[in-house]
N, C-alpha and C positions, 0 to 999 in steps of 0.2 A: 467488373468495378465492384467496390465496396459499397454496400449500404453507409447512407450517414452516420457519423458516430453517434450513437448516445449512451449518453452516461446516466445511469439510472440508480435509486437504491433499489437494494437486495429482496427479493422475499425469500420466502422458506423453499421456496422451487429451486434456487438455487443454492442453496446450500450443499448439496450431493455434488454437482461439478464445479461451485468454490472449492471445495475438499478434496478432489480429485483433482484437481488442477494443483492446490497447493500439496498434494503429498508427489505428483510428479515434477516441478517446476521449481519448486524451492526447499521442500524440505526431502529430496531425494538424499540418501545416506546418512540422515538422521532419525529415521523413526516418523510415523504419522501422528501427530500431535492433532494438526485441525482437521479432525472428522467433523461429518455432518453435525452430530449433534455440538459440537462444541460452535460450528459452524453458525447452526439456529439460536444458537445463546447469543452471539453478537447480533446479528439480526434483528434478535428481539431487545437488545439492552439498547437506553434512552441514550444511553454514554458514548454508543459507536455507531460510527456509519459504517456500511456493508456497500460498497458499491460496484455495479455490476454494468461489463458491456458487452451487448448481447451483439450475436453477428447473424449472419445467412441462417435459418434454419432456426433461430430456437439456439444455437449453442455458445457459449461465451465466449467473444476474444480475451478479454480479461477483467479483472476485479483488484479490488484496495478493500483491505479492512484497517478504520483508523478510528483510535479511543481517544475521546478527550477526556479532560479534566479541567480545574480551572482554569488556569490560565496558556497552561500547551497540552499539547496534543503527541499522542504516539502514534507513528503510521505500524500495523504489526505487521502485514503482509501486502504484497502487491505483486501481480504477473500477468502478466501476456503472454496468450499463447505463440509457441514459436513461430508458425507463418503466419501470423500479423503484428512481430517487432518488427523496431524502427519504421514505425508509419505516426507514429506520433501520438499511439492512444495511452502510454505511461505516463506521457507529459502530461495530455490532456487531462487526466483522474487526477494525475497531483493540481494540477491547477485549480481544479472543483474542488478539491480536498481543501486547497489553501484558502482559497476564498469564503468557504464555508466557516473553514477554523477563526477568519477573518474577523466576519460577521456574527459569530460567537463571544467575541472576544478573545481569541488564544494570542498571544502573542510570539508562539514557539512551536515546532514539530519538531520531534526528535525520530528516529528510525534509527535500527540497525541493519548492516549487511554482512556477512559472510566475509572474511577476511580475503575469502581469495576467490571471490566475485569482482574481480577488477569490470567489469561491463555495470554492474549496479554502484558501485562504488565512481563511477565514473559519470553515470546516467546521472545519480541524485548530486553531483559535485554540478554538475551542468546546469542546475534547476536552483543552486545556489549553496546547498548543504557542505556543512565544511564537517570533516571528521575530527573528532575531540578527542576520542579513546579508545584503545585497544582492551578487550574484554575475552583474556584466555578462556578457552573451554566454556565459551556463552552457549553454543550452541550444542545442549546436555554433555558435555564434557569433549565432546569430538573435537570442535571446529569454533577456532578464536571468531567474535566479529567484530566493526569497527560501530562506533557510536557515530552517529550523524544528524547535525541539527541544521536549522535553519529560521533565525530570526525575522519572523514573519512582520513586525514593526518596523523594518528597516523599507517595506514593500508598501508600504498602508501609506497612503495616498493622503497627504497634507491640507488640512481642512483649512480652509479661508476664515 
């Protein structure tokens, strides 16, 4: 039986596992840019939320990194360990991040997905993200991306 799902803000102890997951699950074939020092900088950045989903024994099941600007936010990374995929963890992290974004007054979240990553594109589409632009060579000149975005104000509860 799985432990209950906990989504928490990451701390510096999570930097190495997050960086390793990014290298192995996201950045494969591109070179490693989200190293532990870069992740630590994001954890310390007041304009960025780094969230972690711990699993049994302290290992991370999943993480996400989202940077906030004035009226919008940008999802930089999201990964779920393959043995925990398709269990609602990614959707739960996105719901958490979207709720925080709405609370912060953010109207829109954008992200990029590899053009060849049909599973990621379908995942975000199920969550209401719409493909808007193909960006050739986005990933270090190696691979194109698809920019996707969601207007959060469409889901915002109406005030009476």
